[in-house]
N, C-alpha and C positions, 0 to 999 in steps of 0.2 A: 282249769290249770292242768297242764300236762304233767304226767309222772316223770320221775327222774330217769334219764338214760343210765345204763350200766357203765361204770368206770372201773377198770382194773389196772392198777399201777403195776407195771412190769419191772421198772428200774427207777430208783430214786437215789441219786448220788449227788455229790456237791456240784457237779458240772452239767448234769442232764437228768430229766425226768421223762420217762416213756409211759404213756397211758393208752390202753385200748378202750375206746368208747364204742358201745353197742347200743343202737337206737331201735327199739321195738317201735312199731307204729304208735304214734301218739305220745312219745316220750321226748324229753328235751334235757339240755344241760342245766337250764336255769340261767338267768342273766349273770354275766361275769365279765371281768376285765383280765386280760392276759398280762401277767407280770413279767413274762419273758418272751423273746422271739420264739417262734415255733414252726414246725413242719408237720403237715398232715399227709399221711400215707393211707389211702383207701384200701380196705381189705374185703369188704362186701359192698359192691357198687350200688348206687341208688341216688335218690334225690332228697336233699335236706333243705330246710329253709333257715337262712340266717336272718335274725331279727335284730335291728339296731335302731338308733335314734332317727335314722333316715328312712326306715320302713323295712319291708320284707325283701329278701334277695334269694333267689333260687340258686342252689349250689349242686351241680351234678358231680357226684363222687364216682370217678372212673378209675378202674384198675390201671396201674402204670402211670397215672397222672397225679403225682404229688404236688403240693404247693406250700409256700411259706408265707408267714405274716409277721410283722414286727410286734414288739411288745406294745401294750396299751390298747390293743383291739378290744372293743367292748361290744358284746352281743349275747344273744341266746341262740342256740342251735336246736331246731325242732324238726322232728320227723313227722311230716303231715302226709306221708305216703302210706301205702298198704303193705310195704315190704320192710324187712329188717335191713338196716344200713350200719356199717361199722368202719371205723378208721383208727389208725394208730397216730397219736399225737406225740411229737418229740419236742420237748421244751429245752432250750439251751439256757442254762442258768448263768 
């Protein structure tokens, strides 16, 4: 079982929550379901693995390439690489 990635909540207001996630090698978020739509903004690029009920999916975190997902996404985010990876997650409540 991977250890927990570091989550630092930067803003938590009625309309938005902003959290910086930092993944040391071998860490993960743990399985979770997103209650809100969200945007991911990479701040330290690298490779993460998204694990869901359909299997493993490689996600390349590239500077300048943000992406969004709808609420209800269910997955675990795992750093199986040898490098630190970090992103800011912006949830629209």
